[in-house]
C-alpha positions in Angstrom: 66.2 23.7 45.3 65.0 27.1 46.2 62.6 29.1 43.5 63.1 32.6 43.9 60.2 34.4 42.0 61.9 37.8 41.0 60.5 41.2 40.8 62.9 43.8 38.8 61.6 47.4 39.8 61.9 50.7 37.6 60.1 53.9 38.1 57.9 51.9 40.6 57.1 49.3 37.8 57.7 45.8 37.6 59.8 45.3 34.3 62.1 42.6 32.7 64.9 42.9 30.7 66.2 41.2 27.8 70.2 40.8 28.1 70.5 43.1 31.1 69.5 46.3 28.6 68.4 48.9 31.2 67.0 51.1 28.4 64.6 48.3 27.0 62.6 47.0 29.7 59.2 45.2 29.2 56.5 46.6 31.5 54.1 44.5 33.7 50.9 46.2 34.9 50.7 44.7 38.1 51.0 45.8 41.8 54.7 45.0 42.9 53.6 44.7 46.6 50.6 42.7 45.8 52.5 40.5 43.5 55.1 39.8 45.9 52.3 38.3 48.1 51.0 36.5 45.9 54.2 34.6 45.4 54.3 34.1 49.0 50.7 33.0 49.3 51.6 30.5 46.2 54.3 29.0 48.9 57.4 31.1 47.8 59.7 30.9 51.1 61.9 33.7 49.6 61.1 36.7 47.0 64.1 38.1 45.1 63.7 42.1 44.5 66.3 43.9 41.9 66.1 47.7 42.2 67.0 48.6 38.5 67.0 52.5 39.4 69.4 52.0 42.2 71.4 49.8 39.3 71.4 52.9 36.7 72.2 55.2 39.8 68.9 57.3 38.7 66.9 56.9 42.1 65.7 54.2 43.9 62.6 52.2 44.6 63.2 51.9 48.4 59.7 52.9 49.7 58.0 49.7 47.6 60.6 47.3 49.1 60.2 48.6 52.5 56.7 47.8 52.2 57.4 44.5 50.8 59.5 43.6 53.6 56.8 44.6 56.0 53.7 43.0 54.3 55.2 40.1 52.5 55.2 36.8 54.6 58.6 35.9 53.2 61.9 36.4 53.3 63.1 39.4 50.9 66.4 39.0 48.9 67.2 42.7 47.6 69.7 43.3 44.8 70.6 46.7 42.8 73.2 49.3 43.3 74.6 47.9 46.7 77.7 49.8 46.2 78.6 51.0 49.7 78.9 49.4 53.1 76.0 51.9 54.2 73.5 51.0 51.8 74.0 47.1 52.3 73.7 47.9 56.2 70.9 50.0 55.5 69.0 47.0 54.1 70.0 44.4 56.5 69.0 46.6 59.4 65.6 47.2 57.5 64.8 43.6 57.7 66.1 42.2 54.4 67.1 38.6 54.6 69.9 38.7 52.0 71.5 41.4 50.1 73.1 41.1 46.8 76.5 42.7 46.0 78.2 42.6 42.7 80.2 45.7 41.6 81.3 46.3 45.3 82.6 42.7 45.4 85.1 43.6 42.5 85.9 47.0 43.6 86.2 46.7 47.1 86.4 42.9 48.4 87.8 43.3 51.7 84.9 45.6 52.6 82.5 42.7 51.2 84.6 40.0 53.1 84.2 41.9 56.2 80.4 42.4 55.6 80.0 38.9 55.1 82.1 38.0 58.5 79.7 40.5 60.3 76.6 39.1 58.7 76.8 35.5 58.0 74.6 34.1 55.4 73.0 37.2 54.5 75.6 38.7 51.8 75.2 37.1 48.4 77.7 37.4 45.4 76.5 38.5 42.0 78.6 37.2 39.1 77.1 38.5 35.8 78.8 37.3 32.9 78.8 38.6 29.2 81.0 37.0 26.7 82.7 35.4 29.3 83.9 38.4 31.2 82.7 39.6 34.7 80.4 42.4 34.3 80.0 45.6 36.7 78.3 48.9 37.1 75.2 47.4 36.0 76.0 45.3 33.5 77.8 47.7 31.6 81.9 47.6 32.4 84.0 44.4 32.0 85.9 43.5 35.3 89.4 42.3 35.1 89.2 39.2 37.1 88.1 36.0 35.3 84.6 35.1 36.7 86.3 31.5 38.2 89.1 33.8 39.8 86.7 35.9 41.3 84.4 33.3 42.9 87.3 31.8 44.3 88.5 34.9 46.0 85.6 34.8 48.5 85.8 30.9 49.3 86.5 31.7 52.8 83.8 34.4 53.1 80.5 32.9 54.9 78.3 34.3 52.0 74.7 32.9 51.8 75.3 32.0 47.9 76.5 33.1 44.8 74.0 34.4 41.9 75.3 33.4 38.6 73.8 35.2 35.5 75.1 34.6 31.9 73.5 37.9 30.4 74.7 37.3 26.8 72.8 33.6 26.7 69.9 33.5 23.9 66.5 33.5 25.6 66.3 29.6 24.2 70.0 28.7 24.8 69.5 26.6 27.6 72.6 24.4 27.0 74.8 27.5 26.7 73.6 29.0 29.9 74.1 25.7 31.7 77.2 25.3 30.5 78.3 28.6 32.0 76.4 28.4 35.3 77.8 24.6 35.9 81.6 25.8 35.1 81.0 28.5 37.9 79.2 26.2 40.2 82.4 23.9 40.2 84.7 26.8 40.7 83.0 28.0 44.0 82.3 26.0 47.4 79.3 28.2 47.9 75.9 27.2 47.0 75.0 28.8 43.3 71.6 30.6 42.5 71.2 30.3 38.5 69.4 33.2 37.4 67.6 33.5 33.7 67.8 29.8 33.2 64.1 28.6 33.8 61.7 29.2 31.1 59.1 26.3 31.5 58.3 23.8 34.0 61.0 21.4 32.4 63.6 23.8 33.0 63.2 23.6 36.7 63.6 19.6 36.5 66.8 19.8 34.4 68.4 22.6 36.7 68.0 20.6 40.2 70.4 17.7 38.8 73.3 20.2 38.0 76.0 19.9 40.8 76.1 22.7 43.6 72.8 24.6 42.1 71.0 25.6 45.4 68.3 27.7 43.8 67.1 29.4 40.7 65.5 32.9 39.9 62.6 33.1 38.0 60.9 36.5 36.9 59.8 36.9 33.1 58.3 33.2 32.7 56.0 33.9 36.0 54.8 37.2 34.4 54.3 35.8 31.1 52.6 32.9 32.4 55.0 30.5 30.6 55.5 29.0 34.3 53.2 28.4 37.1 55.0 29.2 40.5 53.1 26.5 42.2 54.3 24.0 40.0 57.9 25.4 39.9 58.1 25.0 43.7 56.6 21.7 43.5 59.3 20.4 40.9 62.3 21.8 42.8 61.7 19.8 46.0 63.9 17.0 46.5 63.0 14.0 44.9 62.1 11.3 47.9 65.1 8.9 48.7 63.7 5.3 48.0 62.8 3.3 51.1 63.7 -0.3 51.6 61.1 -3.0 51.5 61.2 -5.4 54.5 59.4 -8.4 54.3 
């Protein structure tokens, strides 16, 4: 299982959100680029970055993200405001390892499926759920499709994966979150990346045994130092298969 240390950027700062509320960020006074470089130094092979200003349609953090792509010795997965073909292709051309698409995948599925065919294993589908409904436009508007039908519609596209976020889950409702995520993971043939389910080390151990979960995105718990990244990366590794003993 892959651990994706996650940075959410707003006005050039690292922030975290409670239940997706853009207007109430917790600000972390760290340098975003240095933080991403530190994640890579700790052993992360991927770093996820979400541009919350692009999500809100109020500017962007493009310069910071481009610097991360240039200087961080890990692959960078980018999400936030990917609502046009041009924006997605811009980041792939800039060297992003993967681009995460949510709203556009609901509004214009043919374009996203075409992009997935053109850039196999570089497009990630974002499935944001609030009270059982698929959300779009920065978690503000409910979509018409139920989440399970949405992910099934992309079964034939060569996606890199599907990120599932249960926006409504209480911070301590691990069982509720796992229920939503395991339900979606059963509805898609694509590997699922769970978001918002890991708060302490034991959560990593628990999550890796859920079927079809290929990774987890971890942000707040790293910034709050509730979770050590090196420990999380170690726990996420597959347990070695028992070897037969020969006498």
